[in-house]
Each structure stands twice: as C-alpha cells, then as structure tokens.
C-alpha positions as YAML, in Angstrom:
chain: A
units: angstrom
residues:
- id: 1
  name: MET
  ca: [0.00, 0.00, 0.00]
- id: 2
  name: ALA
  ca: [1.28, 3.46, -0.89]
- id: 3
  name: THR
  ca: [1.07, 6.04, 1.87]
- id: 4
  name: LEU
  ca: [1.72, 9.68, 2.58]
- id: 5
  name: VAL
  ca: [4.54, 9.94, 5.14]
- id: 6
  name: ALA
  ca: [4.85, 13.73, 5.43]
- id: 7
  name: THR
  ca: [3.14, 16.99, 4.50]
- id: 8
  name: CYS
  ca: [5.50, 19.97, 4.22]
- id: 9
  name: ILE
  ca: [5.25, 23.70, 3.48]
- id: 10
  name: SER
  ca: [7.50, 26.74, 3.20]
- id: 11
  name: SER
  ca: [6.86, 30.45, 2.90]
- id: 12
  name: ASN
  ca: [9.58, 30.94, 0.25]
- id: 13
  name: LYS
  ca: [10.59, 29.10, -2.92]
- id: 14
  name: GLY
  ca: [14.00, 27.41, -3.11]
- id: 15
  name: GLU
  ca: [14.23, 26.45, 0.55]
- id: 16
  name: ARG
  ca: [13.67, 23.35, 2.62]
- id: 17
  name: LYS
  ca: [10.07, 22.81, 3.68]
- id: 18
  name: THR
  ca: [8.89, 22.18, 7.22]
- id: 19
  name: PRO
  ca: [6.79, 19.10, 8.04]
- id: 20
  name: VAL
  ca: [3.38, 19.97, 9.45]
- id: 21
  name: ASP
  ca: [0.55, 17.82, 10.87]
- id: 22
  name: GLN
  ca: [-1.68, 18.29, 7.83]
- id: 23
  name: VAL
  ca: [-2.18, 20.52, 4.79]
- id: 24
  name: GLU
  ca: [-5.20, 21.84, 2.94]
- id: 25
  name: LEU
  ca: [-5.18, 21.42, -0.83]
- id: 26
  name: ARG
  ca: [-7.26, 23.89, -2.83]
- id: 27
  name: PRO
  ca: [-8.43, 22.99, -6.36]
- id: 28
  name: GLU
  ca: [-6.37, 24.63, -9.13]
- id: 29
  name: HIS
  ca: [-4.21, 26.34, -6.49]
- id: 30
  name: GLY
  ca: [-2.16, 23.88, -4.43]
- id: 31
  name: ILE
  ca: [-1.42, 23.84, -0.73]
- id: 32
  name: VAL
  ca: [-2.85, 26.73, 1.25]
- id: 33
  name: GLY
  ca: [0.03, 28.71, 2.76]
- id: 34
  name: ASP
  ca: [2.80, 27.21, 0.59]
- id: 35
  name: ALA
  ca: [5.11, 29.32, -1.60]
- id: 36
  name: HIS
  ca: [4.64, 27.07, -4.65]
- id: 37
  name: ALA
  ca: [0.84, 27.30, -4.73]
- id: 38
  name: GLY
  ca: [-0.75, 29.23, -7.57]
- id: 39
  name: ASP
  ca: [-2.32, 29.04, -10.98]
- id: 40
  name: TRP
  ca: [0.27, 26.88, -12.74]
- id: 41
  name: HIS
  ca: [1.09, 23.23, -13.44]
- id: 42
  name: ARG
  ca: [3.47, 22.67, -10.47]
- id: 43
  name: GLN
  ca: [1.06, 23.37, -7.63]
- id: 44
  name: VAL
  ca: [2.18, 20.42, -5.48]
- id: 45
  name: SER
  ca: [5.51, 18.58, -5.43]
- id: 46
  name: LEU
  ca: [5.95, 14.95, -4.43]
- id: 47
  name: LEU
  ca: [9.08, 12.98, -3.58]
- id: 48
  name: ALA
  ca: [9.42, 9.39, -2.40]
- id: 49
  name: ARG
  ca: [10.89, 8.57, 0.99]
- id: 50
  name: GLU
  ca: [12.90, 5.98, -0.93]
- id: 51
  name: SER
  ca: [14.59, 8.83, -2.87]
- id: 52
  name: ILE
  ca: [15.46, 10.60, 0.37]
- id: 53
  name: ALA
  ca: [16.91, 7.31, 1.69]
- id: 54
  name: LYS
  ca: [19.31, 7.24, -1.30]
- id: 55
  name: MET
  ca: [20.73, 10.59, -0.20]
- id: 56
  name: GLN
  ca: [20.91, 9.45, 3.43]
- id: 57
  name: ALA
  ca: [22.87, 6.37, 2.28]
- id: 58
  name: LEU
  ca: [25.44, 8.78, 0.78]
- id: 59
  name: GLY
  ca: [25.90, 10.26, 4.23]
- id: 60
  name: LEU
  ca: [23.75, 13.36, 3.81]
- id: 61
  name: ASP
  ca: [21.81, 14.59, 6.82]
- id: 62
  name: VAL
  ca: [18.46, 15.02, 5.08]
- id: 63
  name: ASP
  ca: [14.87, 14.11, 5.84]
- id: 64
  name: LYS
  ca: [11.28, 14.83, 4.86]
- id: 65
  name: GLY
  ca: [10.84, 18.30, 3.36]
- id: 66
  name: ASP
  ca: [14.57, 18.89, 2.88]
- id: 67
  name: PHE
  ca: [14.26, 18.70, -0.92]
- id: 68
  name: ALA
  ca: [11.37, 21.20, -0.89]
- id: 69
  name: GLU
  ca: [8.77, 18.55, -1.57]
- id: 70
  name: ASN
  ca: [5.24, 19.17, -0.31]
- id: 71
  name: LEU
  ca: [4.27, 15.54, -0.03]
- id: 72
  name: THR
  ca: [6.64, 12.74, 0.92]
- id: 73
  name: THR
  ca: [5.36, 9.34, -0.20]
- id: 74
  name: GLU
  ca: [6.23, 5.72, 0.41]
- id: 75
  name: GLY
  ca: [5.47, 2.62, -1.62]
- id: 76
  name: ILE
  ca: [4.71, 4.23, -4.99]
- id: 77
  name: ASP
  ca: [7.12, 4.54, -7.92]
- id: 78
  name: LEU
  ca: [6.56, 8.24, -8.60]
- id: 79
  name: VAL
  ca: [9.09, 8.74, -11.43]
- id: 80
  name: ASN
  ca: [7.47, 6.06, -13.58]
- id: 81
  name: LEU
  ca: [3.95, 7.48, -13.36]
- id: 82
  name: PRO
  ca: [2.89, 8.88, -16.73]
- id: 83
  name: VAL
  ca: [1.92, 12.54, -16.93]
- id: 84
  name: GLY
  ca: [-1.86, 12.64, -16.57]
- id: 85
  name: THR
  ca: [-1.96, 9.93, -13.88]
- id: 86
  name: ARG
  ca: [-4.40, 10.75, -11.13]
- id: 87
  name: LEU
  ca: [-3.66, 10.09, -7.47]
- id: 88
  name: GLN
  ca: [-6.27, 10.01, -4.75]
- id: 89
  name: ILE
  ca: [-4.77, 10.98, -1.40]
- id: 90
  name: GLY
  ca: [-7.29, 11.03, 1.40]
- id: 91
  name: GLU
  ca: [-10.21, 13.12, 0.15]
- id: 92
  name: THR
  ca: [-8.15, 14.90, -2.52]
- id: 93
  name: LEU
  ca: [-7.44, 14.16, -6.18]
- id: 94
  name: LEU
  ca: [-4.19, 15.19, -7.89]
- id: 95
  name: GLU
  ca: [-3.13, 14.94, -11.53]
- id: 96
  name: VAL
  ca: [0.55, 14.41, -12.38]
- id: 97
  name: THR
  ca: [1.71, 17.26, -14.63]
- id: 98
  name: GLN
  ca: [5.50, 16.90, -14.73]
- id: 99
  name: ILE
  ca: [8.17, 14.33, -13.90]
- id: 100
  name: GLY
  ca: [11.40, 15.88, -12.62]
- id: 101
  name: LYS
  ca: [12.53, 19.40, -13.38]
- id: 102
  name: GLU
  ca: [15.49, 21.29, -14.72]
- id: 103
  name: CYS
  ca: [17.35, 23.30, -12.12]
- id: 104
  name: HIS
  ca: [18.90, 26.33, -13.77]
- id: 105
  name: ASN
  ca: [20.91, 27.32, -10.72]
- id: 106
  name: ARG
  ca: [21.92, 25.72, -7.49]
- id: 107
  name: CYS
  ca: [19.36, 26.65, -4.87]
- id: 108
  name: ALA
  ca: [19.75, 26.73, -1.10]
- id: 109
  name: ILE
  ca: [18.71, 23.07, -0.94]
- id: 110
  name: TYR
  ca: [21.65, 21.99, -3.09]
- id: 111
  name: TYR
  ca: [24.09, 23.94, -0.94]
- id: 112
  name: GLN
  ca: [22.57, 22.70, 2.31]
- id: 113
  name: ALA
  ca: [22.22, 19.06, 1.26]
- id: 114
  name: GLY
  ca: [25.16, 18.79, -1.14]
- id: 115
  name: ASP
  ca: [23.00, 17.23, -3.85]
- id: 116
  name: CYS
  ca: [19.38, 17.17, -4.87]
- id: 117
  name: VAL
  ca: [17.19, 14.28, -5.98]
- id: 118
  name: MET
  ca: [14.23, 16.52, -6.79]
- id: 119
  name: PRO
  ca: [15.26, 17.29, -10.42]
- id: 120
  name: LYS
  ca: [15.53, 13.58, -11.21]
- id: 121
  name: GLU
  ca: [13.01, 11.90, -8.93]
- id: 122
  name: GLY
  ca: [10.48, 14.50, -7.83]
- id: 123
  name: ILE
  ca: [7.15, 14.90, -9.58]
- id: 124
  name: PHE
  ca: [4.62, 17.70, -9.75]
- id: 125
  name: ALA
  ca: [0.84, 17.75, -9.78]
- id: 126
  name: ARG
  ca: [-2.13, 20.04, -9.91]
- id: 127
  name: VAL
  ca: [-5.06, 19.79, -7.52]
- id: 128
  name: ILE
  ca: [-8.29, 18.53, -9.12]
- id: 129
  name: GLU
  ca: [-10.30, 18.00, -5.91]
- id: 130
  name: GLY
  ca: [-9.30, 19.71, -2.69]
- id: 131
  name: GLY
  ca: [-9.39, 18.77, 0.95]
- id: 132
  name: VAL
  ca: [-7.12, 18.02, 3.86]
- id: 133
  name: VAL
  ca: [-4.35, 15.40, 3.75]
- id: 134
  name: LYS
  ca: [-2.11, 14.16, 6.54]
- id: 135
  name: PRO
  ca: [0.62, 11.58, 7.10]
- id: 136
  name: GLY
  ca: [-0.80, 8.07, 7.07]
- id: 137
  name: ASP
  ca: [-3.31, 8.75, 4.28]
- id: 138
  name: GLU
  ca: [-3.40, 6.09, 1.59]
- id: 139
  name: ILE
  ca: [-2.33, 7.00, -1.95]
- id: 140
  name: ILE
  ca: [-4.39, 5.31, -4.67]
- id: 141
  name: ARG
  ca: [-3.52, 5.46, -8.36]
- id: 142
  name: ILE
  ca: [-6.72, 6.16, -10.29]
- id: 143
  name: GLU
  ca: [-6.95, 4.65, -13.77]
- id: 144
  name: HIS
  ca: [-8.97, 6.72, -16.23]
...
C-alpha cells in the first residue's frame, strides 16, 4: 500500500520545507500557505521517501521536506507514473503534470544538502479535488 509519510510547506521558494501535521489542498491552487501554490502546473511537489533514503545512504543529513517537496510518499514509484496519472490521497485528487525538473541554478537546498534528488526523482501535480491530507493517508492510483 502506498502512503503519505509527510506533508510539508514553506513560505519561500527554493528552501527546505517544514513538516506539518496536515495541509489543505485547494483545487487549481495547491497547498494553502505554501510558496509554490498558484495558478500553474506545479502546484504540489511529491518525492518518495525511498529517494530521500538514497541521499541518506550517501551520508547526507536530510529528511522529509529537505528537498522542498510538499508531499513525501512511500510505496509508490513516482518517477514512472505517466503525466496525466491521477492520485487520490485522502479526500483529494491530484493529476501528475510533470516528472522531474530542470534546475537552472543551485538553490539553497543543493548547498545545504550537497546534492538534490528533486530534479531527477520529484514529480509535480495540480489539484483537481481539494481537501485536507495528513501523514498516514493512503495513496491510490486512479486509472482513467
């Protein structure tokens, strides 16, 4: 079973995010109170705990939110989800809009962590149906 292991927000772009108890996702906006929310295709970022573990295995002192991901997942192969895949998390529905990203400059995360898995292994989504999500919520891939 795929699960949500952390929900994270930040007030500025390009910085580590802080884990919080829960987040509210607003349709066509993203996470209420997060710097990356807005009317665009990268409203919510997701990164697998397994990706973070790769960086920890290299000796980096990193954890949930340190790669600026909003949602840290476990048990789902995010990078191999096709664009357009829908994910139900708790009462919300997300649609994958982008796999990975190009980093044009080294942000604070790169300098703090020494490397970044987000460009290669992070994914982005837009919010189709809003609601509140929290760690422990099941993630279900919706076929359509």
